[in-house]
N, CA and C of each residue as an Amber inpcrd file, in Angstrom:
protein
   543
   0.8280000  -1.2000000   0.0000000   0.0000000   0.0000000   0.0000000
   0.8620000   1.2490000   0.0000000   1.9210000   1.2500000   0.8660000
   2.8130000   2.3970000   0.9140000   3.4930000   2.6140000  -0.4290000
   3.8650000   1.4870000  -1.0690000   4.5390000   1.5880000  -2.3570000
   3.6000000   2.1890000  -3.4010000   2.3590000   1.7860000  -3.4090000
   1.3720000   2.3140000  -4.3460000   1.1760000   3.8140000  -4.1190000
   1.1090000   4.2270000  -2.8600000   0.9830000   5.6410000  -2.5280000
   2.2110000   6.4080000  -3.0080000   3.3980000   5.8370000  -2.8010000
   4.6400000   6.4800000  -3.2310000   4.6650000   6.6550000  -4.7510000
   4.2670000   5.6180000  -5.4960000   4.2360000   5.6810000  -6.9640000
   3.2230000   6.7290000  -7.4100000   2.0740000   6.7430000  -6.7620000
   1.0460000   7.7390000  -7.1040000   1.5330000   9.1570000  -6.8840000
   2.2140000   9.3970000  -5.7640000   2.7480000  10.7320000  -5.4790000
   3.8610000  11.1030000  -6.4450000   4.6090000  10.1200000  -6.9160000
   5.6890000  10.3890000  -7.8680000   5.1260000  10.7490000  -9.2430000
   4.0150000  10.1560000  -9.6360000   3.4050000  10.4110000 -10.9440000
   2.5770000  11.6990000 -10.9420000   2.0290000  12.0970000  -9.8150000
   1.1440000  13.2610000  -9.7330000   1.7490000  14.5380000 -10.3150000
   2.9780000  14.9260000  -9.9870000   3.5420000  16.1480000 -10.5780000
   3.5910000  16.1010000 -12.1030000   3.9310000  14.9620000 -12.6710000
   3.9910000  14.8280000 -14.1280000   2.6090000  15.0200000 -14.7460000
   1.5890000  14.4630000 -14.1230000   0.2240000  14.6310000 -14.6210000
  -0.2150000  16.0920000 -14.5330000   0.1110000  16.7410000 -13.4350000
  -0.2580000  18.1510000 -13.2670000   0.4220000  19.0320000 -14.3010000
   1.6740000  18.7240000 -14.6220000   2.3870000  19.4970000 -15.6410000
   1.7340000  19.3410000 -17.0070000   1.2010000  18.1600000 -17.3100000
   0.5230000  17.9460000 -18.5840000  -0.8090000  18.6740000 -18.6330000
  -1.4790000  18.7830000 -17.5050000  -2.7720000  19.4520000 -17.4600000
  -2.6400000  20.9650000 -17.4260000  -1.5700000  21.5140000 -16.9260000
  -1.3970000  22.9570000 -16.7650000  -1.5530000  23.7270000 -18.0720000
  -0.9220000  23.3160000 -19.1860000  -1.1050000  24.0760000 -20.4160000
  -2.5610000  24.1190000 -20.8710000  -3.2980000  23.0520000 -20.6670000
  -4.7030000  23.0470000 -21.0680000  -5.5050000  24.0490000 -20.2570000
  -5.1860000  24.2110000 -18.9990000  -5.9210000  25.1400000 -18.1470000
  -5.6290000  26.5930000 -18.5180000  -4.4340000  26.8790000 -19.0560000
  -4.0860000  28.2600000 -19.3670000  -4.2630000  28.5790000 -20.8470000
  -4.9160000  27.7350000 -21.5840000  -5.1300000  27.9360000 -23.0150000
  -6.0430000  29.1390000 -23.2400000  -5.7090000  29.9340000 -24.2480000
  -6.4970000  31.1200000 -24.5660000  -7.8350000  30.7400000 -25.1870000
  -8.8850000  31.4860000 -24.8260000 -10.1990000  31.2910000 -25.4200000
 -10.1770000  31.7280000 -26.8760000 -11.1240000  31.2530000 -27.6410000
 -11.3070000  31.6960000 -29.0230000 -12.0550000  33.0230000 -28.9920000
 -11.8650000  33.8250000 -30.0220000 -12.4800000  35.1460000 -30.1130000
 -13.9990000  35.0930000 -29.9410000 -14.6490000  34.0970000 -30.5190000
 -16.1050000  33.9880000 -30.4620000 -16.6780000  33.9350000 -29.0550000
 -15.8810000  33.5160000 -28.0890000 -16.3570000  33.4430000 -26.7030000
 -16.7110000  34.8260000 -26.1540000 -16.1480000  35.8870000 -26.7410000
 -16.3630000  37.2440000 -26.2370000 -17.5170000  37.9660000 -26.9270000
 -18.1140000  37.3570000 -27.9500000 -19.1870000  38.0190000 -28.6850000
 -20.4350000  38.1290000 -27.8300000 -21.0960000  39.2790000 -27.9200000
 -22.3320000  39.4910000 -27.1910000 -22.4630000  40.9260000 -26.7190000
 -23.5570000  41.1770000 -26.0230000 -23.8200000  42.4880000 -25.4290000
 -23.8230000  42.3310000 -23.9180000 -23.0480000  43.1680000 -23.2600000
 -22.8820000  43.1080000 -21.8170000 -23.2270000  44.4670000 -21.2120000
 -23.8770000  44.4640000 -20.0490000 -24.2380000  45.6960000 -19.3510000
 -23.9360000  45.5490000 -17.8690000 -23.4920000  46.6490000 -17.2560000
 -23.1920000  46.5990000 -15.8360000 -22.7540000  47.9510000 -15.3160000
 -22.0040000  47.9160000 -14.2260000 -21.5310000  49.1660000 -13.6310000
 -20.1550000  48.9430000 -13.0210000 -19.4880000  50.0640000 -12.7550000
 -18.1580000  49.9960000 -12.1770000 -17.8750000  51.2050000 -11.3150000
 -16.7500000  51.1720000 -10.6500000 -16.3200000  52.2520000  -9.7690000
 -14.9530000  52.7350000 -10.2440000 -14.8340000  54.0580000 -10.4120000
 -13.5750000  54.6570000 -10.8320000 -12.8310000  55.2080000  -9.6300000
 -11.5290000  54.9390000  -9.6030000 -10.6800000  55.4390000  -8.5240000
  -9.4310000  56.0660000  -9.1170000  -8.8840000  57.0270000  -8.3910000
  -7.5780000  57.5700000  -8.7370000  -6.8400000  57.8560000  -7.4330000
  -5.6630000  58.4560000  -7.5180000  -4.8670000  58.6510000  -6.3030000
  -5.5370000  59.5930000  -5.3070000  -6.4830000  60.4180000  -5.7480000
  -7.1790000  61.3520000  -4.8610000  -8.5110000  60.8180000  -4.3440000
  -8.8670000  59.5910000  -4.7050000 -10.1730000  59.0380000  -4.2990000
 -10.3320000  58.9970000  -2.7850000  -9.2440000  58.8230000  -2.0710000
  -9.3000000  58.7950000  -0.6110000  -9.8880000  60.1010000  -0.0740000
  -9.5730000  61.2100000  -0.7430000 -10.0170000  62.5240000  -0.2870000
 -11.3000000  63.0000000  -0.9630000 -11.4650000  62.6440000  -2.2340000
 -12.5900000  63.1770000  -2.9920000 -13.6250000  62.1260000  -3.3800000
 -13.4310000  60.8880000  -2.9850000 -14.3990000  59.8380000  -3.2680000
 -14.1890000  59.2080000  -4.6300000 -15.0610000  58.2910000  -4.9470000
 -15.0170000  57.5610000  -6.2090000 -16.2420000  57.9360000  -7.0240000
 -16.2110000  57.6110000  -8.3150000 -17.3850000  57.8420000  -9.1430000
 -17.8940000  56.5020000  -9.6540000 -19.2050000  56.3870000  -9.7500000
 -19.8420000  55.1830000 -10.2690000 -20.1090000  55.3950000 -11.7490000
 -19.9080000  54.3440000 -12.5380000 -20.1130000  54.4210000 -13.9760000
 -20.9900000  53.2830000 -14.4490000 -21.8590000  53.5890000 -15.3890000
 -22.6220000  52.5510000 -16.0810000 -21.8050000  52.1340000 -17.2910000
 -21.7400000  50.8400000 -17.5540000 -20.8980000  50.3140000 -18.6160000
 -21.7110000  49.4250000 -19.5460000 -21.6050000  49.6600000 -20.8410000
 -22.2200000  48.8100000 -21.8590000 -21.1470000  48.4610000 -22.8780000
 -21.1090000  47.2120000 -23.3290000 -20.1580000  46.8250000 -24.3700000
 -20.8230000  45.8000000 -25.2810000 -20.6010000  45.9720000 -26.5820000
 -21.0640000  45.0070000 -27.5750000 -19.8710000  44.6020000 -28.4190000
 -19.6390000  43.3010000 -28.5140000 -18.5410000  42.7550000 -29.3110000
 -19.1760000  41.8320000 -30.3420000 -18.9070000  42.1250000 -31.6360000
 -19.5220000  41.3660000 -32.7210000 -18.4650000  40.9050000 -33.7150000
 -18.7330000  39.7730000 -34.3770000 -17.7850000  39.3200000 -35.3980000
 -17.7670000  40.2740000 -36.5830000 -16.5950000  40.4180000 -37.2050000
 -16.4320000  41.2030000 -38.4340000 -15.3520000  40.5130000 -39.2560000
 -15.7720000  39.6780000 -40.1890000 -14.8090000  38.8950000 -40.9550000
 -14.0400000  37.9870000 -40.0200000 -12.7140000  38.0150000 -40.0850000
 -11.8740000  37.2120000 -39.2000000 -11.5740000  37.9430000 -37.8870000
 -12.0560000  39.1890000 -37.7680000 -11.7950000  39.9970000 -36.5760000
 -13.0820000  40.3040000 -35.8270000 -13.1580000  41.5320000 -35.2840000
 -14.3410000  41.9000000 -34.5120000 -14.5220000  43.4090000 -34.4590000
 -15.7660000  43.7980000 -34.2270000 -16.1350000  45.1820000 -33.9220000
 -16.4380000  45.2400000 -32.4400000 -16.0780000  46.3430000 -31.8260000
 -16.4190000  46.5510000 -30.4240000 -16.9290000  47.9750000 -30.2610000
 -17.9870000  48.1100000 -29.4830000 -18.5270000  49.4260000 -29.1440000
 -18.8000000  49.4220000 -27.6630000 -18.3030000  50.4540000 -26.9770000
 -18.5800000  50.5390000 -25.5530000 -18.9700000  51.9500000 -25.1830000
 -19.8700000  52.0240000 -24.2150000 -20.3700000  53.3020000 -23.7140000
 -20.1590000  53.3430000 -22.2080000 -19.6710000  54.4820000 -21.7520000
 -19.4920000  54.7240000 -20.3240000 -20.3260000  55.9370000 -19.9580000
 -21.1510000  55.8190000 -18.9350000 -21.9440000  56.9310000 -18.4260000
 -21.3980000  57.2850000 -17.0520000 -20.9690000  58.5500000 -16.9140000
 -20.3570000  59.0250000 -15.6720000 -21.2780000  60.0630000 -15.0420000
 -21.5980000  59.8600000 -13.7690000 -22.4200000  60.8180000 -13.0180000
 -21.5770000  61.3630000 -11.8760000 -21.4100000  62.6940000 -11.8470000
 -20.6560000  63.2700000 -10.7300000 -20.9270000  64.7670000 -10.6510000
 -20.6650000  65.3010000  -9.4610000 -20.7880000  66.7410000  -9.2370000
 -22.2170000  67.2320000  -9.3220000 -22.3740000  68.5020000  -9.0890000
 -23.6960000  69.1100000  -9.1670000 -24.5740000  68.7120000  -8.0040000
 -25.8460000  68.8670000  -8.1880000 -26.8610000  68.5350000  -7.2030000
 -26.9200000  67.0070000  -7.0550000 -26.8050000  66.4650000  -5.8210000
 -26.8170000  65.0060000  -5.6420000 -28.0490000  64.3240000  -6.2360000
 -29.1900000  64.9950000  -6.2350000 -30.3850000  64.3750000  -6.8040000
 -30.4410000  64.5680000  -8.3220000 -29.5680000  65.3980000  -8.8550000
 -29.5110000  65.6350000 -10.2930000 -28.0490000  65.8940000 -10.6930000
 -27.1980000  64.8230000 -10.6420000 -25.7690000  65.0030000 -10.9240000
 -25.5080000  65.3040000 -12.4050000 -24.3410000  65.8420000 -12.6710000
 -23.9200000  66.0650000 -14.0530000 -23.6710000  64.6970000 -14.6810000
 -24.1570000  64.5070000 -15.8970000 -24.0250000  63.2250000 -16.5850000
 -23.1970000  63.4230000 -17.8550000 -22.1940000  62.5740000 -18.0170000
 -21.3840000  62.5980000 -19.2240000 -21.4000000  61.2020000 -19.8290000
 -21.6650000  61.1180000 -21.1280000 -21.7290000  59.8360000 -21.8420000
 -20.6210000  59.8220000 -22.8910000 -19.8490000  58.7290000 -22.9040000
 -18.7780000  58.6010000 -23.8800000 -18.8900000  57.2420000 -24.5620000
 -18.9600000  57.2580000 -25.9040000 -19.0560000  56.0310000 -26.6740000
 -17.8420000  55.9180000 -27.5830000 -17.2710000  54.7320000 -27.6460000
 -16.1380000  54.4740000 -28.5230000 -16.4330000  53.2430000 -29.3690000
 -15.9700000  53.2790000 -30.6230000 -16.1330000  52.1500000 -31.5410000
 -14.7770000  51.8510000 -32.1580000 -14.4840000  50.5700000 -32.3010000
 -13.2450000  50.1460000 -32.9420000 -13.4940000  48.8630000 -33.7110000
 -12.6930000  48.6800000 -34.7600000 -12.7140000  47.4290000 -35.5110000
 -11.2980000  46.8700000 -35.4980000 -11.1970000  45.5670000 -35.2780000
  -9.9070000  44.8990000 -35.2240000  -9.8760000  43.7380000 -36.2070000
  -8.7180000  43.5300000 -36.8070000  -8.4880000  42.4000000 -37.7150000
  -7.2900000  41.6200000 -37.1880000  -7.1790000  40.3500000 -37.5870000
  -6.0550000  39.5570000 -37.0840000  -4.7050000  40.1620000 -37.4550000
  -3.7820000  40.1270000 -36.5050000  -2.3910000  40.5230000 -36.7340000
  -1.6160000  39.2510000 -37.0870000  -0.3710000  39.3750000 -37.4950000
   0.3960000  38.1650000 -37.8380000   0.5240000  37.1480000 -36.6940000
   0.5250000  37.5940000 -35.4460000   0.6420000  36.6720000 -34.3090000
  -0.7290000  36.1520000 -33.8960000  -0.8290000  34.8680000 -33.5870000
  -2.0940000  34.2590000 -33.1640000  -2.6160000  34.9240000 -31.8950000
  -3.9130000  35.2100000 -31.8730000  -4.5400000  35.7880000 -30.6890000
  -4.3170000  37.2770000 -30.5410000  -3.6830000  37.9120000 -31.5440000
  -3.4320000  39.3550000 -31.5100000  -4.1820000  39.9930000 -32.6700000
  -4.7780000  41.1610000 -32.4210000  -5.5710000  41.8690000 -33.4230000
  -5.1130000  43.3180000 -33.4940000  -5.1610000  43.8890000 -34.6940000
  -4.7690000  45.2810000 -34.8700000  -5.9730000  46.1000000 -35.3000000
  -6.0100000  47.3310000 -34.8500000  -7.1000000  48.2340000 -35.2050000
  -7.0150000  48.5530000 -36.6920000  -8.1860000  48.7370000 -37.3110000
  -8.2160000  49.1120000 -38.7230000  -8.0940000  50.6250000 -38.9010000
  -8.1840000  51.3830000 -37.8250000  -8.0580000  52.8430000 -37.9100000
  -6.6070000  53.2100000 -38.2060000  -6.4010000  54.2090000 -39.0700000
  -5.0180000  54.6370000 -39.3150000  -4.3770000  55.0840000 -38.0010000
  -3.1160000  54.6880000 -37.8040000  -2.4550000  55.0550000 -36.5550000
  -1.0690000  55.6310000 -36.8300000  -0.7850000  56.6840000 -36.1200000
   0.5350000  57.3110000 -36.0970000   0.5810000  58.1070000 -34.8050000
   0.9750000  57.4590000 -33.6970000   0.9210000  58.1230000 -32.3900000
   1.6240000  59.4790000 -32.3420000   2.7110000  59.6490000 -33.0990000
   3.4220000  60.9320000 -33.0850000   2.6810000  62.0270000 -33.8580000
   1.6980000  61.6200000 -34.6650000   0.8940000  62.5890000 -35.4070000
  -0.4970000  62.7450000 -34.7870000  -0.6800000  62.2420000 -33.5640000
  -1.9580000  62.4000000 -32.8800000  -2.9910000  61.3310000 -33.2010000
  -2.5950000  60.2720000 -33.9120000  -3.5160000  59.1790000 -34.2290000
  -3.1130000  57.9670000 -33.3960000  -3.8960000  57.6410000 -32.3630000
  -3.5160000  56.5670000 -31.4250000  -3.3030000  55.2200000 -32.1070000
  -2.4530000  54.4150000 -31.5170000  -2.1960000  53.0510000 -31.9450000
  -3.0010000  52.1380000 -31.0260000  -3.8360000  51.2730000 -31.6100000
  -4.6620000  50.3630000 -30.8080000  -4.4450000  48.9300000 -31.2660000
  -4.3900000  48.0320000 -30.2950000  -4.2780000  46.6200000 -30.5890000
  -5.0140000  45.8410000 -29.4990000  -5.3410000  44.6000000 -29.8290000
  -6.0660000  43.7400000 -28.8870000  -5.3890000  42.3800000 -28.8640000
  -5.5700000  41.6990000 -27.7490000  -5.0510000  40.3390000 -27.6470000
  -5.9380000  39.5480000 -26.7050000  -5.8910000  38.2550000 -26.8820000
  -6.6030000  37.3550000 -25.9850000  -5.5610000  36.6830000 -25.1130000
  -5.7830000  36.7670000 -23.8130000  -4.8980000  36.1020000 -22.8490000
  -5.7880000  35.2920000 -21.9160000  -5.7480000  33.9950000 -22.0800000
  -6.5580000  33.0590000 -21.3100000  -8.0410000  33.3990000 -21.4650000
  -8.6950000  33.9420000 -20.4320000 -10.1300000  34.2360000 -20.5080000
 -10.3950000  35.7390000 -20.6390000  -9.3670000  36.5010000 -21.0540000
  -9.5000000  37.9600000 -21.1420000  -9.2450000  38.4610000 -22.5520000
 -10.0500000  39.4350000 -22.9600000  -9.8150000  40.2040000 -24.1810000
  -9.2780000  41.5490000 -23.7090000  -8.0570000  41.8610000 -24.1080000
  -7.3840000  43.0720000 -23.6360000  -7.1680000  44.0060000 -24.8170000
  -7.6530000  45.2340000 -24.6970000  -7.4490000  46.2470000 -25.7290000
  -6.5780000  47.3440000 -25.1370000  -5.5190000  47.6960000 -25.8540000
  -4.6090000  48.7560000 -25.4330000  -4.6270000  49.8710000 -26.4700000
  -4.5800000  51.1050000 -25.9930000  -4.5520000  52.2690000 -26.8750000
  -3.4070000  53.1630000 -26.4150000  -2.4420000  53.4080000 -27.3110000
  -1.2780000  54.2420000 -27.0240000  -1.4360000  55.5820000 -27.7350000
  -1.3260000  56.6710000 -26.9670000  -1.3860000  58.0260000 -27.5120000
  -0.1360000  58.7770000 -27.0780000   0.3650000  59.6410000 -27.9640000
   1.5130000  60.4740000 -27.6380000   1.1080000  61.9320000 -27.8500000
   1.3140000  62.7470000 -26.8130000   0.9640000  64.1750000 -26.8920000
   2.0490000  64.9200000 -27.6750000   1.7260000  66.1380000 -28.0750000
   2.6760000  66.9630000 -28.8390000   3.9770000  67.1990000 -28.0790000
   3.9070000  67.2220000 -26.7420000   5.1200000  67.4560000 -25.9470000
   5.9220000  66.1700000 -25.7190000   5.4670000  65.0480000 -26.2890000
   6.1880000  63.7890000 -26.1800000   5.7450000  62.8990000 -25.0360000
   4.8810000  63.3980000 -24.1520000   4.3830000  62.5300000 -23.0720000
   3.4460000  61.4850000 -23.6810000   3.3430000  60.3550000 -23.0240000
   2.5020000  59.2950000 -23.5680000   1.4340000  58.8760000 -22.5660000
   0.4260000  58.2220000 -23.1200000  -0.6680000  57.6960000 -22.3110000
  -1.0610000  56.3400000 -22.8920000  -1.2440000  55.3670000 -22.0260000
  -1.7410000  54.0600000 -22.4350000  -3.0460000  53.8050000 -21.6790000
  -4.0740000  53.4740000 -22.4410000  -5.3420000  53.0580000 -21.8470000
  -5.4820000  51.5610000 -22.1020000  -5.7720000  50.8170000 -21.0630000
  -5.8890000  49.3740000 -21.1740000  -7.2600000  48.9350000 -20.6730000
  -7.9790000  48.2010000 -21.5320000  -9.3160000  47.7130000 -21.2160000
  -9.2490000  46.1850000 -21.1650000  -9.4090000  45.6030000 -19.9900000
  -9.3880000  44.1520000 -19.8410000 -10.8070000  43.6750000 -19.5710000
 -11.2870000  42.8250000 -20.4530000 -12.6290000  42.2500000 -20.3150000
 -12.4620000  40.7490000 -20.1260000 -12.6590000  40.3060000 -18.8890000
 -12.4460000  38.9000000 -18.5280000 -13.7870000  38.1900000 -18.3910000
 -13.9400000  37.0760000 -19.1080000 -15.1680000  36.3020000 -18.9980000
 -15.1720000  35.5470000 -17.6730000 -16.2840000  35.6640000 -16.9600000
 -16.4930000  34.9960000 -15.6850000 -17.8590000  34.3240000 -15.7530000
 -18.1580000  33.3750000 -14.8520000 -19.4580000  32.6810000 -14.9210000
 -20.6710000  33.6220000 -14.9630000 -20.6080000  34.7680000 -14.2840000
 -21.7440000  35.6860000 -14.2430000 -21.8010000  36.5970000 -15.4670000
 -20.7530000  36.6360000 -16.2900000 -20.7240000  37.5090000 -17.4560000
 -19.3080000  37.9710000 -17.7540000 -18.9970000  39.1910000 -17.3000000
 -17.6980000  39.7700000 -17.6180000 -17.2210000  40.6600000 -16.4790000
 -15.9580000  40.5050000 -16.1060000 -15.3170000  41.4220000 -15.1630000
 -14.5270000  42.4110000 -16.0100000 -14.6230000  43.6770000 -15.6750000
 -14.0190000  44.7350000 -16.4840000 -13.0140000  45.5180000 -15.6500000
 -11.8350000  45.7620000 -16.2300000 -10.8450000  46.6200000 -15.5850000
 -10.2930000  47.5750000 -16.6350000 -10.3620000  48.8570000 -16.3270000
  -9.7800000  49.8910000 -17.1830000  -8.6590000  50.5490000 -16.4040000
  -7.5320000  50.7730000 -17.0640000  -6.4200000  51.4850000 -16.4380000
  -5.9050000  52.5400000 -17.4080000  -5.6800000  53.7420000 -16.8970000
  -5.0360000  54.7970000 -17.6780000  -3.7060000  55.0990000 -17.0090000
  -2.6490000  55.0230000 -17.8060000  -1.3020000  55.2890000 -17.3110000
  -0.7180000  56.4150000 -18.1540000  -0.2220000  57.4450000 -17.4940000
   0.3870000  58.5760000 -18.1960000   1.8430000  58.6740000 -17.7660000
   2.7450000  58.5760000 -18.7360000   4.1900000  58.6220000 -18.4690000
   4.5920000  57.6780000 -17.3420000   4.0300000  56.4730000 -17.3520000
   4.3890000  55.4540000 -16.3790000   3.6800000  55.5480000 -15.0360000
   2.8750000  56.5820000 -14.8370000   2.1720000  56.7750000 -13.5640000
   0.6860000  56.4550000 -13.7210000   0.1190000  55.6450000 -12.8300000
  -1.3220000  55.3640000 -12.8870000  -2.1300000  56.6370000 -12.6730000
  -3.1230000  56.8570000 -13.5280000  -3.9880000  58.0320000 -13.4220000
  -5.3590000  57.6320000 -12.8900000  -5.9280000  56.5640000 -13.4590000
  -7.2750000  56.1500000 -13.0680000  -7.4330000  54.6560000 -13.2990000
  -8.2370000  54.0460000 -12.4460000  -8.6190000  52.6450000 -12.5880000
 -10.1260000  52.5560000 -12.4170000 -10.7520000  51.7870000 -13.2830000
 -12.1910000  51.5140000 -13.1710000 -12.3440000  50.0050000 -13.1420000
 -13.0760000  49.5020000 -12.1500000 -13.3630000  48.0710000 -12.0640000
 -14.8670000  47.8930000 -12.0190000 -15.3490000  46.9120000 -12.7750000
 -16.7830000  46.6920000 -12.8140000 -17.1480000  45.2670000 -13.1690000
 -18.4270000  45.0070000 -13.0830000 -18.9990000  43.7070000 -13.4340000
 -20.1060000  43.9470000 -14.4450000 -20.1560000  43.0980000 -15.4610000
 -21.1810000  43.2010000 -16.4930000 -21.8560000  41.8490000 -16.6690000
 -23.1160000  41.8900000 -17.0380000 -23.9110000  40.6870000 -17.2770000
 -24.2060000  40.6000000 -18.7630000 -24.1450000  39.3970000 -19.3210000
 -24.4160000  39.2120000 -20.7450000 -25.9220000  39.2810000 -20.9830000
 -26.3290000  40.1950000 -21.8870000 -27.7360000  40.3900000 -22.1920000
 -28.1590000  39.7650000 -23.5020000 -27.2380000  39.6740000 -24.4470000
 -27.6030000  39.1430000 -25.7600000 -26.3670000  38.5730000 -26.4460000
 -26.6180000  37.6630000 -27.3900000 -25.5260000  37.1230000 -28.2040000
 -25.1540000  38.2020000 -29.1320000
């Protein structure tokens, strides 16, 4: 019995190593298609003193040839009368096509960060679709916006990060529920 247990314990690490790559395999693009709605909380380095803002989040990801279209809307309510806060709505649309590397997509919009046209790309990492947008200001400072949309059993976990010249500016974390294919 002890020998059988010893053999089993000796084989277990080898089996786990074979299973590990399967567990970390990237999802296919189609897994992210659908319409998702939810909310999130935005924080920055001053949130401790000035509070956080709540945002409504909508995202639709649809197939487009071998790539995809994505449209997302963020509704921000802050300031003003608490019963009637100022509302700002921002909608962005992008189209991505496959890049030469598997699981990587490039924006179809013309890009030249030094000429004020942001560079955008997307990639799939395990259960997340990550979109990055690089912008360079006229003075040479840069900004990267990163949108991570991770599929979870309830729908999608969302994380947005804005980094300017290597310093975090804002983070938004939220949860979205899938409403439609």
